[in-house]
N, C-alpha and C positions, 0 to 999 in steps of 0.2 A: 635871843637864846646863847645859852652860854653850855659846854659841853665838856664832862670831864672825863681825861684819858689816862690808863695804867697800862704798864708792860705787864711783863711774863709773871702771872701769879699762879704759884706753885703750893699747893694745901696737900701735897704727899710726903711720904716718911714722919721725920720730925717733926714736921707740921700738922699733920695726919696724928701723933700720938698727943699734940695739943688737944686741938678740937675732941681728939675724945675720951681728954682725962676727966674726971670726977668733976674737977672745978677747972674749967679751959683757962686759958691766958687772952689775954687781951694779941688778937693780934693786928688788929690798926689800934695805935693809940689814937685816944678822945680827939685831938687837934687835929688828925690826919681824916680821921671822919668826917669833921667840920668843913675840912677845907675841900671833901671831895662833894659833903652834900651841898656847897654853895650854887655845882651848876644842875642843871635840869637833866640833864641824860650823862650816866655814868657808862664807861663800854670800858673791859678789859681783855685779857689774854690770857685764857684759862688754862694755864698750862700741866694741864693732868686730869684723870678720867675722873667722874666721878661715879661711887659707886663701892658695892662690898663681896662683885661676883668675877670671876675672870682670872685668866691665866698668864702670865707674861707674855709678849707678843715673841714667837718663836724666831728671835737670832739674834745667834748666838754674838754679833760684833755690838748689840745695842746694851752701853754700858748702864744706864738709866729707866727706873720705870716708875712714875709717877699717879698715886691712884689715893684720891681722898674720901673721906668717910662718906657717908649719905646727909648729916647734918654739919658738912662743909658749908650748906646752901644756906645755912641760918647767919653764917660770917662775913657771905654775899649780904646777905639782905639787908642786916642788920651796918654796912657800908653804904647802903644806898644802890646797889650796881643793878643797872637797867638791862643790861645786856652783854654777852661776852662773848668770844672768838675762841671757834675748836679747832680751825685749819693751822694744825702745828702740827707739832713729831711727838707729841705727848697722849695726844685724844684718845691712839690704840692702844694702850703700852699694853692692859690688860685684854684685848681684842674686842670684837665686836657686841661682845655682852654686854661688859664694860662700858661702852659707848654710849649703845640702848639706853643705860640706867644713867650713865651722864644726863644724856637730853630729858629721861623725864622725871629725872630729881631737881632741874634746873624750871621744866615747866610745871609742877608744882611747887618750887616757889617763885612763880610768875619771875621769872628771870628771861629774857629772850636769849636765843642765842642763834649763832650763823656759822658756816664753812665747815660744816660734817652733817652726815644724813643718814637714811638707808640706801640710797643708792644714790648714784653722779646726778642726776638733779637735783634731788634732795641736798645735796653737799655743794652745788653750785648757786643754791636760791639764795638773793640777797633777802633780809629783814628790813619792815622800816618800821620804824619807833616813831611815834608822835606826843606832840608834848606842845602845848599851847596853839594849837593846827598849825605846828611848823613838823611837815614831815623829812625825817630822816632815814635815808635809806644807808646801809650798811653791807660791803660786798669786802668777803673775805676769801683769805688764798695762802696754799703754802707753796712752798718750793721746795721742800723736802719734809719726810723721804715719801719714793715713790711708791713703797708698799704700802702706805694708809690708804693712795687716791682711793676715792670712790668709782664704781665702775655702775654699770647698767643695772645688771644683779647681784651689788656689792657695794656694801657700808664701808664710809672711810670718810675722808676729807676732800673738800675743794684741791685739787693738787692741778699746779703748772709750772715747769722747766722753765723759772725764769732766765736760767743763763742760756736759755737758746732762743728767748724772744715771749714779749706777750701774746700770750693766743686770742683769737678771735674771738671767742667764746667768753671770754674775760673781758676784750674790749666790749664787746655788744653786751653784758651786761651791766659794765658800768656804763654807757653812751643811754640805755637804755631805761635805766630805772626813773619810775616815777616816783619825783624826790623833789624837796627843796633844796636839800643838801646832801651830797653822797659823799660816804666816807668810805674808802677801802683802807683795809686791816690786812697787808700782807706780813705772813711769817716767813720772813726771807732773809738770805745772806748766812755766815759761818759766823758762831761762835764767838765771842770776845773778840771781837776785835772793836776800835772805838772810831770809823770814817765808815762809810757807805762804801762796800766795793764795786764796779764799775757794771755789772750786772744789773745791780742794785739801784745804780741812779737813771743805767736806761729802763729801766721798768718803770720808775715813779715820773721819768716823763711820758712816756707814753700812758700811764693812769692820768694824768692831767689835763693830757692831750684828747685823751677822752670822754673828758667829762665829771671827774673827778673832781669835790670842792676842795677835797684834803685828804692826805695821805697821813697814816701812822703805821710805822712800821715796826716790827718787834723781832728777837730772835737772838739778838746778839749778847745780852742779858748787863748791856753796860749801856748807858744813851748817848745817845750821838748828837750831831749836828741837827739844823733847822734851814732847810733851806725856803724857796716860796712856794708855802703853802703844804710843806711838805718835813714832817715829823719823823726824820728813817729810824730812829729806833728808839722805844718808850723806857729800854732798859727792865731791870725786875722791879718790882713791887713790895712781893714779901716768898721767901725761901728759907732753907736752910744749908745753904751753896754756901761753900769754900769760899772763902775770899783770894782773888789775885792782888797782892801788894800794890801792883801799878796801875791795875785796872780800875782799881777801887768798885767792885759790881757790890759791894754792901752800901753803896750810895747809890742815892738816884732823884728820882724828877715824878711828879704828881702833875700834868699837864690841865690845863683851860682856857679853853678857846672862846671865845667870846663872837659870835656873827652877830653884824648887823641888820637892817629889816628888809635886806636884799639878800640874806641869806649869805653872805660873802662870810670868812674869815677878818676879822679887824686888830685880833689882841690875841697874844698868845700869854700868858701867863706859866710859869714853871715854880711849883713848889718843890725844895729840897729836902732829900728824905735822907733819912740812916735807919738800914735793913738791919738790925739785930739779929741776933738769932731765933726765927721765925717771931720775930715781929720788927713792925716797921711805926718809925716817930718820924717827928719833924728832924731835921739835920741840927747842931747846936751850931754855935758861931764857928770852931776850924772848920768843922766838914761843909760849912755852909762855904767855905774863903773856897775850898777844893773844887767844890761843883761850881762853882761862880766863874773860876779859872777855868776848868775844863770846857764847860758848858761855851762858854766866851770863842774858847780857844776853836771847837766845835764846829761853834754857829758861822765864825771871822773865814772858815775854809770858803764858804757860801758866799760871802760878804754879808751877812747878818748880822746887827748890829743888837747887841744884849744889853737893857737898861738895870736897876734894881729898884724895885719900890716896895716896900715894908717887908722887906726878907725875902722877897721873889724876884723871879729872874723875868722880866718883860723881852717879848719881841712885838714889834707894831708892824703890822701888815695894814701899805698900801688898800 
């Protein structure tokens, strides 16, 4: 079994303009699509709603609102996306109507979703994906914002204030999931930091102790290091964001995780990416050198060794 993991995928604003143009540009270069399609399943964090309805969330301090047009699902299909996580700080950017539309458009496109729903129970409910007789369960949660949290009679996201610890309901969801592989996909921690903050590291330990086979987080907009079966942040995958010259959020990674017959992750391959304005391609030699140095430094903080094989960065897990 091989699983592909991509980070924050923002299909609103200028990316939405490209999607809606009469002759839309490629969002993903063919080589990126080919790498993603090496995997049996592909999951990413959908950093927007998908709708033509709704109004911006009424928060005077919220600076960004991301909404993709309904035809955005076609681009996800072409990429080969199996499932998206919606537990994040943009799923309700245009309110509960747009969230409902997002779920409907994804379902119509045959793309699974997790981490948001019509009420608290639906938002917290894991999804189980299956390929070749292997069941992959996905639990998604966000540690911000609390305003988006689903309630017993209110649509929203699966929310947990991880700064205060991992709640019992989340530990139970992870530990009781009937699957061969349990993936926890948290949207956690602050933006634009190149290392996991303390509450993120503590939560990762609890997730693993609760039964997570693999943890793959996102939110920082830059990739972070890898520990024992924990990818702290997948970074960005496609967007129209301004670039920080130090953190280089215009450079990223697509992660491919191989599992053995006992469903244990044994190998991680990271494919270096360049995020051009509204388009993602494979990184060129110069950018690949920067990504390699940065990833090795980030992984080294956890004692994780990184090798290079055929232009990819490789971590071997025992």
